[in-house]
C-alpha positions in Angstrom: 51.7 43.7 106.7 49.1 45.9 108.5 45.7 44.2 108.6 43.5 47.2 108.9 40.1 46.7 107.4 39.0 48.9 104.6 36.3 50.6 106.8 38.3 51.7 109.8 41.6 53.5 110.3 42.2 52.0 113.8 45.9 51.5 114.3 47.4 48.1 114.3 50.5 47.1 116.3 52.7 47.9 113.3 51.5 51.5 113.3 51.6 51.7 117.1 55.2 50.8 117.0 55.8 53.6 114.4 54.1 56.1 116.6 56.2 55.1 119.6 59.3 55.5 117.5 58.2 59.0 116.3 57.3 60.1 119.8 60.6 58.9 121.2 62.4 61.0 118.5 60.2 64.0 119.3 61.0 63.7 123.0 64.7 63.3 122.5 65.3 65.7 119.6 62.4 68.1 119.0 61.2 69.2 122.5 64.6 70.2 123.7 64.9 72.6 120.7 61.6 74.3 121.1 62.7 77.0 123.5 65.7 77.9 121.4 63.6 78.1 118.3 61.1 80.3 120.0 63.8 82.6 121.4 65.5 83.0 118.0 62.6 83.6 115.5 65.0 85.0 112.9 67.0 81.7 112.8 66.1 78.8 110.4 66.2 75.4 112.1 68.5 73.4 109.9 69.9 70.8 112.4 66.5 69.3 113.2 65.6 69.1 109.5 68.9 67.2 108.9 68.2 64.8 111.8 64.7 64.0 110.4 66.3 63.5 106.9 68.8 61.1 108.4 65.9 59.0 109.7 64.7 58.6 106.1 61.4 60.3 106.9 61.4 62.6 103.9 61.2 59.4 101.9 58.1 58.1 103.7 56.1 57.5 100.6 59.1 56.9 98.2 59.1 53.3 96.8 61.7 50.9 98.2 63.3 50.5 94.8 64.5 54.1 95.2 65.6 53.6 98.8 62.4 55.0 100.4 60.4 53.7 103.3 57.4 53.0 101.2 55.4 53.2 104.4 52.3 55.0 103.0 50.3 58.1 103.7 48.9 56.9 107.1 52.4 56.4 108.4 53.4 59.8 107.0 50.4 61.4 108.7 51.4 59.8 112.0 54.9 61.0 111.6 54.0 64.6 110.9 51.4 64.5 113.7 53.9 63.3 116.3 56.4 66.0 115.3 53.7 68.8 115.3 52.5 67.7 118.7 56.0 68.5 120.0 56.6 71.5 117.7 54.4 73.0 115.0 57.6 74.1 113.2 59.0 70.6 113.2 55.8 69.3 111.8 55.9 72.0 109.2 59.4 71.2 108.1 58.5 67.5 107.7 55.3 68.1 105.9 56.7 70.6 103.5 59.5 68.2 102.5 56.9 65.6 101.4 54.9 67.7 99.0 57.4 68.0 96.1 58.0 64.2 96.4 54.5 63.8 94.9 55.5 65.9 91.8 58.5 63.7 91.0 56.9 60.3 91.9 53.8 60.9 89.9 55.1 63.0 87.0 58.9 62.8 86.9 60.8 61.0 84.2 62.6 57.8 84.9 65.9 59.7 85.0 64.6 62.3 87.4 63.3 59.6 89.7 66.5 57.6 89.6 68.5 60.7 90.4 66.5 62.5 93.0 64.3 60.0 94.9 67.3 58.1 96.3 68.9 61.3 97.4 65.7 62.5 99.1 65.2 59.1 100.7 68.7 59.1 102.2 68.3 62.7 103.4 71.1 64.0 101.1 68.7 66.2 99.1 65.8 68.3 100.5 63.1 69.6 98.2 60.7 72.5 98.2 57.6 73.3 96.1 57.3 76.8 94.6 53.9 77.6 93.2 52.4 80.5 95.2 52.9 84.1 94.2 52.4 87.4 96.1 49.5 88.8 94.0 47.7 85.6 92.8 47.7 83.3 95.9 45.5 80.3 95.3 44.7 81.4 91.7 47.3 79.2 90.2 46.4 79.9 86.6 46.9 83.6 87.3 50.6 83.2 88.1 53.0 85.7 86.5 56.4 83.9 86.8 57.4 82.9 83.3 59.6 80.3 81.7 60.6 80.7 78.0 62.6 78.5 75.7 66.1 79.6 74.7 67.6 76.9 72.4 67.6 73.7 74.4 67.3 75.5 77.7 64.5 77.3 79.6 64.9 80.7 81.3 62.8 81.5 84.3 61.9 85.0 85.5 59.6 86.1 88.4 59.2 85.3 92.1 57.5 82.9 94.4 56.4 83.3 98.0 55.5 81.2 101.1 57.9 78.5 100.0 58.1 75.9 102.7 61.8 75.0 103.6 62.9 77.8 101.2 66.2 78.2 103.0 67.2 74.6 103.4 66.1 73.0 100.2 68.6 71.9 97.6 66.1 71.6 94.7 63.0 73.7 94.2 60.0 72.3 92.2 58.9 75.4 90.4 55.7 75.9 88.4 55.9 78.7 85.9 53.9 80.1 83.0 55.0 78.8 79.6 52.0 80.0 77.5 49.1 82.4 77.7 46.0 81.1 79.5 43.9 82.7 76.8 45.4 80.4 74.2 46.6 77.4 76.2 43.9 77.4 79.0 44.8 74.8 81.7 47.9 73.8 79.7 49.6 77.2 80.2 51.8 76.1 83.1 54.8 73.8 83.3 56.8 72.4 86.3 60.6 72.6 86.6 63.4 71.4 88.8 65.6 74.3 89.8 68.7 73.6 91.9 69.3 76.1 94.7 72.7 77.2 93.4 71.5 78.1 89.9 72.8 81.5 88.8 70.1 84.2 89.0 68.1 82.4 91.8 68.0 84.4 95.0 66.6 83.1 98.3 65.5 86.3 100.1 66.5 86.8 103.7 64.4 84.9 106.2 61.8 86.9 108.0 60.0 85.5 111.1 56.2 85.2 111.0 53.5 85.0 113.7 54.3 81.4 114.5 56.3 78.3 113.4 59.5 79.9 114.5 62.5 78.0 113.0 60.5 77.0 109.9 61.4 79.0 106.7 58.7 79.8 104.2 60.2 82.6 102.3 60.5 84.2 98.9 62.4 83.0 95.8 63.4 85.5 93.1 64.3 84.3 89.6 66.3 86.6 87.4 67.1 84.9 84.1 67.6 81.5 85.8 68.7 79.1 83.0 67.9 75.4 83.3 68.2 72.5 80.8 65.3 70.7 79.1 66.0 67.7 81.3 64.7 69.7 84.3 61.1 69.8 83.0 58.8 67.7 85.2 56.3 65.8 83.1 55.3 67.3 79.8 55.2 71.0 78.9 51.7 72.1 80.0 51.4 69.7 82.8 52.1 72.3 85.5 48.5 72.9 86.6 47.8 69.1 87.0 51.1 68.7 88.8 50.4 71.5 91.3 46.8 70.5 91.9 47.4 66.8 92.3 50.3 67.3 94.7 48.3 69.8 96.7 45.3 67.4 97.1 47.2 64.1 97.6 50.0 65.5 99.8 49.3 69.1 100.7 45.9 68.7 102.3 46.6 65.6 104.4 50.0 66.9 105.4 48.5 70.1 106.7 45.7 68.2 108.4 48.4 66.2 110.2 50.1 69.4 111.4 46.8 70.8 112.7 46.0 67.5 114.4 49.3 67.4 116.2 48.9 70.9 117.4 45.3 70.2 118.4 46.5 67.2 120.5 49.1 69.5 122.2 46.4 72.1 122.9 44.3 69.4 124.6 47.3 68.0 126.6 48.3 71.5 127.7 44.7 72.4 128.8 43.9 69.3 130.8 47.3 69.4 132.6 46.6 73.0 133.6 43.0 72.4 134.8 44.0 69.3 136.8 46.9 71.1 138.5 45.1 74.3 139.4 43.5 74.3 142.9 40.0 75.8 143.3 37.6 75.6 146.2 37.8 72.0 147.5 39.3 70.5 144.3 40.8 71.7 141.0 39.5 73.6 138.0 39.0 70.2 136.3 36.3 69.4 138.8 34.1 72.3 137.8 31.2 71.2 135.6 31.1 74.4 133.5 34.8 73.9 132.6 34.4 70.1 132.0 31.7 71.0 129.4 34.3 73.0 127.5 36.8 70.2 127.7 34.2 67.8 126.4 33.7 69.9 123.4 37.4 70.1 122.8 37.7 66.3 123.1 34.8 65.8 120.7 36.5 67.9 118.1 39.8 66.2 118.6 38.3 62.7 118.2 36.5 63.7 115.0 39.6 65.4 113.7 41.7 62.4 114.2 39.1 60.1 112.6 38.9 62.4 109.5 42.7 62.7 109.1 43.4 59.0 109.5 40.5 57.7 107.5 41.3 59.9 104.5 44.9 58.7 104.2 44.0 55.1 104.9 41.7 55.3 101.8 44.5 56.9 99.8 46.9 54.1 100.8 44.3 51.5 99.6 43.7 53.1 96.2 40.2 54.3 97.0 38.7 57.6 95.7 39.1 60.0 98.5 39.8 63.6 97.2 36.7 64.9 99.0 37.9 63.4 102.3 41.4 64.7 101.9 40.0 68.2 101.3 37.5 68.0 104.1 40.2 66.7 106.5 42.4 69.7 105.8 39.6 72.1 106.2 38.0 70.7 109.4 41.3 69.8 111.1 42.4 73.4 111.0 38.9 74.8 111.9 38.4 72.5 114.9 42.0 73.0 116.1 41.4 76.8 116.1 38.1 76.4 117.9 39.7 74.2 120.6 42.6 76.7 120.8 40.1 79.5 121.5 38.5 77.4 124.2 41.9 76.6 125.7 42.9 80.3 125.7 39.7 81.2 127.6 40.0 78.2 130.0 43.5 79.4 131.0 42.5 83.0 131.6 45.4 85.4 131.8 47.8 82.5 132.2 47.4 81.8 128.5 49.0 85.1 127.6 52.3 84.4 129.1 55.0 84.3 126.5 56.9 81.6 128.5 53.9 79.3 128.4 53.3 76.7 125.6 49.7 77.6 124.8 50.4 80.9 123.2 53.0 79.2 120.9 50.4 76.6 119.9 47.8 79.3 119.2 50.2 81.1 117.0 51.4 78.0 115.2 47.9 76.7 114.3 47.1 79.9 112.4 49.6 78.9 109.8 47.7 75.8 108.6 44.8 77.8 107.2 46.2 79.3 103.9 48.6 76.6 102.5 47.1 74.2 100.0 44.0 76.4 99.8 42.1 78.6 102.3 38.9 77.4 103.9 37.0 79.2 101.2 38.9 77.2 98.5 38.3 73.9 100.3 34.5 74.7 100.5 34.5 75.6 96.8 36.1 72.3 95.9 33.6 70.4 98.1 30.8 72.3 96.4 32.0 71.2 93.0 31.4 67.6 93.9 27.8 68.4 94.5 27.1 71.1 91.9 28.0 71.0 88.3 30.7 68.9 86.8 32.7 67.0 89.5 36.5 67.9 89.5 39.2 65.4 88.6 39.6 62.7 91.3 43.4 62.6 91.6 43.2 59.7 94.1 41.6 57.6 91.3 43.7 58.9 88.5 47.0 58.2 90.3 45.8 55.2 92.3 48.5 52.9 91.1 51.1 55.3 92.4 49.5 56.2 95.7 48.4 52.7 96.8 51.0 51.3 99.3 50.6 47.9 100.8 54.0 47.2 102.2 54.3 47.2 106.0 55.6 50.3 107.6 59.0 50.2 109.2 60.9 52.2 111.8 64.1 51.6 109.9 65.6 54.6 108.1 
């Protein structure tokens, strides 16, 4: 069992072994695919997702009783971080697969857990989470997709956008409106399991975005999609709590891990370039003015890593850490972008070459800003902890289900 103290997220040999395992996989399976993914932005990378699923990684936080790794959030962060360092798209595929696991683990019925969690842990079933809508964005209570009762079934109509793994998921965890916010308030939403082959569900054609080529985050359209009562996650009216808790406990740290992995790749790319570029009687790396910029990048990277690892370490140990999870997501993106800008400038015109990795990293990191809440949303949440009534602390409320003390394992 890892013997990390409760005050430091320093990695023990157990975690170091995991990182080595993740890095070896990234070198063997992810890096060789990057150029193909970049040259085919209209294609969805399915093979890599299946390979990661076969490793059992989508079940990183699933309890062993359901066949999961039960490795914890720090192990999950290290996993996503390693993949994102090799490819932002690979990190995105992995992180998006983890988010709906939170919904089922924390709110699913015994039957739903017994059915789905083993399938996810084995890699046979991939999940997505469908909450965001075109016109409402982060305003979850403003969503317009509806679900209405029809006998013992529910019928869903509407659409969702920016759905991570939209084109490879077998089951979508969908949050829809089941009552008016005017009458039901925060109990106006409900979460549902919607299988990908349900009649009336359409996955719109994949459209490439600025970065993360190979990763699909598309649109789902629901036209009278009928599902049984057994597909309700939690209780009717739990949708807002399910969406918010999964976003804080999984969405924020997962995206922080993607930003961190890309940040590390930006640093590696920059130092390699500066050390290999001859100037005057040495290299660019010898110039004091450039070393100052690299020092600033290193400082941000160290702080980013500390924030990301400490927050999930606390989550694994059942400590209240919502603020730290939120702040980690916010600052990991912010600092990765700042270091990316430094890197672009340090490279000069070389940074603009489409056959050079830096421009890919720069494009990819832009995608970690909006999901699970923009920077403005994160700052609003942080302000709530200082002003007015503090928000629900999901890391406290769900502590019994987020605390993981078993040792991590490289076994699938």
